[in-house]
C-alpha positions as CSV (number, residue, x, y, z in Angstrom):
1,M,122.0,165.2,10.5
2,T,122.4,162.6,8.3
3,K,122.5,162.8,4.2
4,Q,120.0,161.2,1.8
5,I,121.9,159.5,-0.7
6,H,121.7,160.4,-4.2
7,L,121.9,157.8,-6.9
8,A,121.7,157.6,-11.0
9,A,122.8,155.5,-13.7
10,H,125.1,156.4,-16.9
11,F,124.6,153.9,-19.7
12,P,128.3,152.6,-21.1
13,G,129.0,153.9,-24.1
14,V,132.0,153.9,-26.6
15,N,134.8,153.1,-24.7
16,N,137.2,150.5,-23.7
17,T,135.6,150.6,-20.1
18,T,132.5,148.5,-21.8
19,V,133.3,145.0,-22.0
20,W,132.2,144.1,-25.1
21,S,133.5,140.6,-24.9
22,D,131.5,139.3,-22.2
23,P,128.7,136.7,-23.1
24,R,126.7,138.8,-21.2
25,S,127.4,141.7,-23.1
26,G,124.1,143.3,-25.4
27,S,123.9,145.4,-27.7
28,Q,124.5,149.4,-27.6
29,I,121.5,150.4,-29.9
30,D,118.7,148.6,-29.5
31,F,116.0,149.6,-27.7
32,D,115.6,146.6,-25.1
33,S,119.4,147.8,-23.7
34,F,118.1,151.1,-22.8
35,K,114.9,149.9,-21.7
36,H,116.8,146.9,-19.0
37,L,119.2,149.6,-17.6
38,A,116.4,152.6,-17.5
39,Q,113.7,150.0,-15.8
40,T,116.9,148.1,-13.0
41,A,117.6,151.8,-12.2
42,E,113.9,152.9,-11.2
43,R,113.6,149.6,-9.3
44,G,116.6,150.9,-7.8
45,K,114.9,154.0,-7.5
46,F,117.6,155.7,-8.6
47,D,117.2,159.9,-9.2
48,F,118.0,159.5,-13.2
49,F,119.1,157.9,-16.4
50,F,122.1,159.3,-18.1
51,L,123.1,159.5,-21.7
52,A,126.2,160.5,-23.2
53,E,126.6,162.2,-26.4
54,G,129.2,162.1,-29.6
55,L,129.0,164.0,-32.3
56,R,131.7,162.2,-34.3
57,L,132.9,158.3,-34.4
58,R,136.2,159.1,-33.1
59,E,139.3,157.5,-35.3
60,M,142.6,156.4,-34.6
61,K,145.8,156.9,-36.8
62,G,142.8,158.4,-39.7
63,R,140.3,154.9,-39.0
64,I,137.3,155.2,-37.6
65,H,137.9,153.2,-33.5
66,D,136.9,149.9,-33.5
67,L,135.0,150.6,-29.9
68,D,133.1,153.3,-32.1
69,V,131.4,151.1,-34.8
70,V,128.3,150.4,-32.4
71,G,127.2,153.9,-33.1
72,R,126.1,156.9,-30.4
73,P,122.3,157.3,-31.0
74,E,120.6,160.7,-30.6
75,S,120.2,161.1,-26.4
76,L,116.7,162.9,-26.4
77,T,115.1,160.6,-28.7
78,V,116.0,157.4,-26.7
79,L,114.9,159.3,-23.5
80,S,111.3,160.1,-25.2
81,A,110.9,156.5,-26.1
82,L,111.8,155.8,-22.4
83,S,109.6,158.3,-20.6
84,A,106.5,155.7,-22.0
85,V,108.2,152.6,-20.6
86,T,109.2,154.3,-16.8
87,T,107.2,156.5,-14.5
88,H,109.6,158.2,-12.2
89,L,112.6,157.9,-13.2
90,G,114.5,161.0,-14.6
91,L,115.9,161.2,-18.2
92,A,119.0,163.2,-18.4
93,A,120.3,163.9,-22.0
94,T,123.8,165.3,-23.1
95,V,123.5,168.0,-25.7
96,N,126.2,169.9,-27.3
97,S,126.0,173.8,-26.5
98,T,128.5,174.3,-29.0
99,F,127.0,173.1,-31.9
100,N,123.2,173.7,-31.7
101,E,120.9,176.8,-31.0
102,P,119.1,177.9,-28.2
103,Y,115.7,177.8,-29.8
104,E,115.8,174.2,-31.3
105,V,117.1,172.7,-27.5
106,A,115.1,174.3,-25.4
107,R,112.7,173.2,-27.8
108,R,113.2,169.2,-27.5
109,L,114.3,169.3,-23.3
110,A,110.5,171.3,-22.3
111,T,108.7,168.3,-25.1
112,L,110.5,165.8,-23.0
113,D,109.4,166.7,-19.7
114,H,105.8,167.3,-20.8
115,L,106.4,164.0,-22.2
116,S,108.1,162.7,-18.8
117,G,105.5,164.5,-16.5
118,G,108.6,166.7,-15.2
119,R,111.2,164.0,-15.2
120,A,113.9,166.0,-17.6
121,A,117.7,167.2,-17.5
122,W,120.1,168.5,-19.6
123,N,124.1,168.0,-18.8
124,V,125.2,171.1,-20.8
125,V,128.5,170.5,-22.3
126,T,130.9,172.5,-24.9
127,S,132.8,170.8,-27.9
128,W,136.4,171.5,-27.9
129,D,138.0,170.4,-30.9
130,A,137.9,171.4,-34.6
131,F,137.6,167.0,-35.4
132,T,134.2,167.6,-34.4
133,G,133.2,170.7,-35.5
134,E,134.2,169.8,-39.6
135,N,130.7,167.6,-38.7
136,F,128.3,171.3,-38.8
137,R,128.0,174.2,-40.9
138,R,130.5,176.3,-38.5
139,G,133.0,174.5,-38.8
140,G,136.3,175.0,-36.4
141,Y,136.0,175.3,-33.0
142,L,136.5,177.7,-30.2
143,A,138.3,179.0,-27.0
144,E,137.7,177.1,-23.8
145,A,136.7,180.7,-22.7
146,D,134.8,181.6,-25.6
147,R,132.9,177.9,-25.2
148,Y,132.3,178.5,-21.7
149,T,131.1,182.5,-22.5
150,R,128.8,180.4,-25.5
151,A,127.6,177.9,-22.9
152,R,126.2,180.6,-20.5
153,E,124.6,182.5,-22.6
154,F,123.0,179.4,-24.6
155,L,121.9,177.8,-20.8
156,Q,120.5,181.8,-20.2
157,T,118.7,182.0,-23.4
158,A,117.2,178.7,-23.0
159,R,115.6,179.5,-19.8
160,E,114.1,183.0,-21.2
161,L,112.7,180.7,-23.6
162,W,111.0,178.7,-21.2
163,D,110.3,181.4,-18.3
164,S,108.3,183.5,-21.9
165,W,105.4,181.0,-20.9
166,A,103.3,181.3,-17.2
167,S,103.1,178.5,-15.5
168,D,99.7,179.0,-15.6
169,A,99.2,179.9,-19.1
170,L,97.0,176.9,-19.6
171,P,94.1,175.4,-19.5
172,R,91.3,177.2,-18.2
173,A,88.4,176.8,-17.3
174,D,86.6,179.4,-18.2
175,G,86.8,177.8,-21.7
176,R,89.9,180.0,-22.8
177,F,92.5,177.9,-24.2
178,V,95.1,180.3,-23.0
179,R,95.1,182.7,-20.6
180,P,95.6,186.2,-22.3
181,G,98.9,187.1,-21.2
182,G,100.1,184.0,-20.0
183,I,102.4,183.7,-23.8
184,G,105.0,186.2,-23.1
185,F,107.5,187.5,-26.5
186,F,110.9,186.4,-25.8
187,E,113.7,188.7,-27.1
188,H,117.7,187.8,-26.3
189,T,120.8,189.8,-27.6
190,G,123.8,189.1,-26.4
191,Q,127.4,188.1,-27.6
192,H,126.5,184.3,-29.3
193,F,122.6,184.8,-30.0
194,D,120.1,187.5,-31.0
195,I,116.6,185.9,-31.4
196,R,113.2,187.1,-31.0
197,G,109.6,185.3,-31.0
198,R,107.4,183.2,-29.0
199,F,108.7,180.4,-27.7
200,D,105.8,177.3,-29.1
201,V,106.6,174.8,-26.6
202,P,104.3,175.5,-22.9
203,R,106.4,175.7,-19.8
204,P,108.1,173.0,-19.1
205,P,106.3,170.9,-15.6
206,Q,109.6,171.6,-13.7
207,G,109.4,175.3,-15.0
208,N,112.9,174.4,-15.7
209,P,114.6,170.7,-16.6
210,V,117.4,169.7,-13.9
211,I,120.7,171.5,-15.6
212,I,124.1,169.4,-15.1
213,Q,127.6,170.0,-15.9
214,A,130.7,168.3,-16.2
215,G,132.9,170.5,-16.3
216,D,136.2,170.7,-14.3
217,S,138.4,173.9,-15.4
218,E,138.3,176.8,-13.2
219,E,135.6,178.3,-15.5
220,G,133.8,174.9,-15.4
221,R,132.9,175.2,-11.3
222,E,132.2,178.8,-12.2
223,F,129.9,177.4,-14.4
224,A,128.3,175.1,-12.3
225,A,128.2,177.0,-8.8
226,S,126.7,179.9,-11.1
227,S,124.0,177.9,-13.3
228,S,123.7,173.9,-12.6
229,D,121.9,172.0,-10.7
230,V,124.3,168.5,-10.7
231,I,127.8,168.0,-11.0
232,F,128.4,165.1,-13.0
233,S,132.3,164.8,-11.4
234,R,135.1,162.7,-11.9
235,H,137.2,162.8,-7.9
236,S,135.5,159.3,-7.2
237,K,138.7,158.9,-4.5
238,L,137.8,160.1,-1.1
239,E,140.4,163.1,-0.4
240,E,140.2,164.2,-4.2
241,G,135.9,164.4,-3.6
242,R,136.2,166.3,-0.3
243,T,138.9,168.2,-1.7
244,F,136.5,169.3,-5.1
245,Y,133.4,168.9,-2.7
246,R,134.2,172.1,-0.8
247,D,135.9,174.3,-3.3
248,V,132.7,174.3,-5.3
249,K,130.2,174.5,-2.5
250,S,132.2,177.9,-1.6
251,R,131.6,178.7,-4.7
252,L,127.9,179.3,-4.0
253,A,127.3,181.8,-2.1
254,K,128.4,185.2,-4.1
255,Y,125.5,183.3,-7.0
256,G,123.0,183.5,-3.8
257,R,122.7,180.2,-3.4
258,T,123.3,177.4,-0.4
259,A,125.0,174.0,-0.5
260,D,121.5,172.1,-1.2
261,D,120.8,173.7,-4.8
262,L,124.2,172.0,-6.1
263,K,124.6,168.2,-6.1
264,I,127.8,166.9,-6.8
265,L,128.0,163.2,-8.1
266,P,131.2,161.6,-9.4
267,A,130.9,158.9,-12.0
268,V,132.4,155.4,-10.5
269,T,131.7,152.3,-10.6
270,Y,131.5,148.8,-8.6
271,V,132.7,145.1,-8.7
272,L,130.7,142.1,-5.9
273,G,132.3,138.9,-4.7
274,D,130.7,137.2,-1.7
275,T,134.4,137.8,-0.5
276,Q,136.8,141.0,-0.6
277,E,139.4,138.6,-2.7
278,E,137.1,137.2,-4.3
279,A,135.7,141.1,-5.6
280,E,139.0,141.8,-5.8
281,E,140.0,138.9,-8.3
282,R,137.0,139.9,-10.3
283,A,138.2,143.8,-10.4
284,A,141.4,142.2,-12.0
285,E,140.1,140.4,-14.6
286,I,137.6,143.1,-15.9
287,R,140.8,145.7,-15.9
288,R,142.4,143.2,-17.9
289,A,139.9,142.6,-20.2
290,Q,138.9,146.4,-20.1
291,V,142.5,146.8,-21.1
292,G,143.4,144.4,-23.7
293,P,146.7,143.7,-25.9
294,Q,145.4,146.6,-28.8
295,T,144.1,148.8,-26.2
296,A,147.6,148.9,-24.4
297,I,148.9,150.1,-27.6
298,L,146.1,152.5,-28.6
299,F,146.7,154.6,-25.6
300,L,150.4,154.7,-25.4
301,E,149.9,155.5,-29.5
302,A,147.4,158.5,-28.5
303,I,150.3,159.8,-25.8
304,W,153.5,159.4,-28.0
305,G,151.9,160.5,-31.2
306,R,153.5,157.7,-32.7
307,D,152.7,154.1,-34.6
308,L,153.8,151.9,-32.2
309,S,151.7,149.1,-33.8
310,G,155.5,147.2,-33.5
311,Y,155.9,146.9,-30.0
312,D,154.5,143.8,-27.7
313,P,152.2,145.3,-25.3
314,D,153.8,143.2,-22.6
315,G,156.9,144.1,-22.9
316,P,158.6,147.7,-21.8
317,L,157.7,151.0,-22.7
318,P,159.5,152.0,-26.1
319,D,163.1,153.8,-25.3
320,I,161.6,156.4,-28.4
321,E,160.7,160.0,-27.4
322,P,156.9,161.1,-28.1
323,D,156.4,163.1,-30.9
324,L,154.5,165.9,-29.8
325,S,154.1,167.5,-33.1
326,T,151.4,165.2,-34.4
327,D,148.3,163.2,-33.3
328,V,147.3,160.2,-34.2
329,S,144.0,159.8,-31.6
330,K,140.9,162.3,-33.0
331,G,138.0,163.0,-31.0
332,R,139.2,161.7,-27.1
333,A,139.3,164.5,-24.5
334,Q,141.1,162.4,-22.2
335,F,144.6,162.9,-24.6
336,R,144.3,166.4,-25.2
337,R,146.2,167.8,-22.3
338,D,149.9,168.0,-21.3
339,R,151.3,164.5,-23.2
340,A,154.6,165.6,-22.6
341,E,154.3,165.4,-19.1
342,T,151.6,162.1,-19.4
343,A,154.5,160.7,-21.0
344,A,157.0,161.7,-18.5
345,K,154.9,160.3,-15.6
346,W,154.2,157.3,-17.2
347,R,157.9,156.3,-17.8
348,A,158.7,157.2,-13.7
349,L,155.9,154.7,-13.1
350,A,157.3,152.3,-15.4
351,E,160.4,151.9,-14.4
352,E,159.8,152.2,-10.8
353,K,157.3,149.3,-10.6
354,N,159.0,147.3,-13.2
355,L,155.5,147.3,-15.6
356,S,154.8,146.6,-19.4
357,I,152.6,148.9,-21.5
358,R,149.7,146.9,-20.7
359,E,150.7,147.0,-17.2
360,L,150.9,150.2,-17.3
361,V,147.6,151.9,-18.8
362,I,145.6,149.6,-16.4
363,E,147.7,150.9,-13.6
364,T,146.7,154.5,-15.1
365,A,143.6,154.1,-16.0
366,A,140.8,154.8,-13.9
367,P,140.7,151.7,-11.5
368,Q,137.1,150.3,-10.2
369,T,135.8,152.6,-7.4
370,F,133.8,150.5,-4.8
371,V,134.8,146.9,-4.8
372,G,134.1,144.5,-2.0
373,T,131.3,142.9,-0.6
374,A,127.6,144.2,-0.7
375,L,127.8,144.9,3.1
376,S,131.0,146.8,3.2
377,V,130.3,148.4,-0.6
378,A,127.1,150.2,1.0
379,E,129.0,150.8,4.2
380,E,131.9,152.9,1.3
381,I,129.2,154.2,-0.3
382,D,127.3,155.9,2.7
383,H,131.2,156.8,4.3
384,F,131.7,158.8,1.2
385,V,128.5,160.9,1.1
386,Q,128.1,161.4,5.0
387,T,132.2,163.2,4.6
388,D,130.8,165.3,1.9
389,A,133.1,164.0,-0.5
390,A,130.1,163.8,-2.8
391,D,126.1,163.7,-2.6
392,G,126.0,160.6,-4.3
393,F,126.7,158.9,-7.6
394,I,126.5,158.0,-11.0
395,F,127.3,154.9,-11.5
396,V,128.9,153.5,-14.5
397,P,128.3,150.0,-15.5
398,H,131.1,147.7,-16.9
399,L,128.2,145.5,-19.2
400,T,125.4,146.8,-20.7
401,P,122.6,145.9,-20.5
402,G,122.7,144.3,-17.2
403,G,125.5,146.0,-14.9
404,L,123.9,147.8,-12.5
405,D,121.7,144.2,-11.5
406,D,123.9,143.4,-9.0
407,L,124.2,147.2,-7.6
408,V,120.0,147.0,-7.4
409,D,119.8,143.9,-6.1
410,K,122.4,143.6,-3.2
411,V,123.3,146.9,-2.4
412,V,120.9,149.7,-2.6
413,P,118.4,147.7,0.4
414,L,121.2,147.9,2.4
415,L,121.6,151.4,2.0
416,Q,117.6,151.6,2.8
417,E,117.9,149.6,5.7
418,K,120.7,152.2,6.9
419,G,117.6,154.9,6.6
420,V,120.0,156.6,3.9
421,F,118.5,156.1,0.6
422,R,114.5,156.3,0.2
423,A,112.8,153.3,-0.1
424,D,110.3,154.4,-2.8
425,Y,109.6,157.9,-4.6
426,T,108.0,160.5,-2.6
427,G,107.1,163.0,-5.5
428,P,106.7,162.8,-9.2
429,T,109.4,165.3,-10.8
430,L,113.2,164.9,-11.4
431,R,113.5,167.9,-9.1
432,H,111.6,166.5,-6.0
433,H,114.1,163.4,-6.5
434,L,117.2,165.6,-6.4
435,G,115.9,167.7,-3.0
436,L,115.8,170.8,-5.2
437,K,113.9,173.6,-5.3
438,E,110.9,173.7,-6.9
439,L,110.5,176.2,-9.8
440,S,106.8,178.3,-10.0
């Protein structure tokens, strides 16, 4: 049976993958940038538009990282504004479960779902570092197992709040504003939360907003299998995607769920050309722009734990070993993993291929996923989905705000011609777009 492809758009944010030096690159703060990218996604009949969240400006050697100075606006505020200039596109916000409270998050998401007519989604994330925690009253951070325990209870509590209103609580044809008994009393007592009362926003149009989760650890996979509607995956290579897909989908049955109840959508990029050769040349140019000399040294410093500003980015790796006792990079999750192992792999790769520092970073950083002509990219996207490596993709363009234009204008029509992607929206809610069960 031919699977239908799901597509979503991620607004590129504060990182080196966005090519800010490109003359076509615009503001990351102005509303028109969000509006352009969202309306392009809606023109392409995408399922949803996705915003990330950053709760602290990242630092490098004690200074604010240059790419962070563009700022990180609050996602739900932006999406509420976008709900007025879109009609069908889902609106997904990343909201942290470590430094927020269930009542306020449930209230804000229910409000967005009402304003948008049932298009809200929540990417549930946790925070892993004390550096971010310094911005909050509680401070500190939680161990990984405790973070997911809190996240599970946080989501459970939010659902209890949304479900405390009956779906038919209002309006009433008999003149009553609220049906008697339509607004229930909630009470939650658990390890992390002890709250009770009455929720002050009517039940969301979708029942519950769509839940997205991005964790890839064992705890993250179990959390997604038990509680999520969508996984924002990092497995964008075919065989890795198939392995991840099989693993997560196999976990659903023990929670009484089917494979259709959870959509797996890897984050991907694309580069188009009139020929394969032209596309590959463009992809190489983009990679060089994404990993400039300063960025190459920054990546190396983050792994080595040393000031390497005196080294030539176009020269060889330093002959000194990493200092694992220091952490010169603050707020970047990708540099918190086993730095000794990463450094050893980088050194072996650099020696094997005779790579400079910059060439090494380009080699090891995530390459573009789909590179080719519009036809070859459409065929590759379809093959990826039909062979169960994913249910669709979240596209992360390298330009703001026009980075999706070519994809929507050239690739999406080919997917529509193949019959694997919708020609138009057929329902009002994000749950409908994703083929998820409607909640009563």
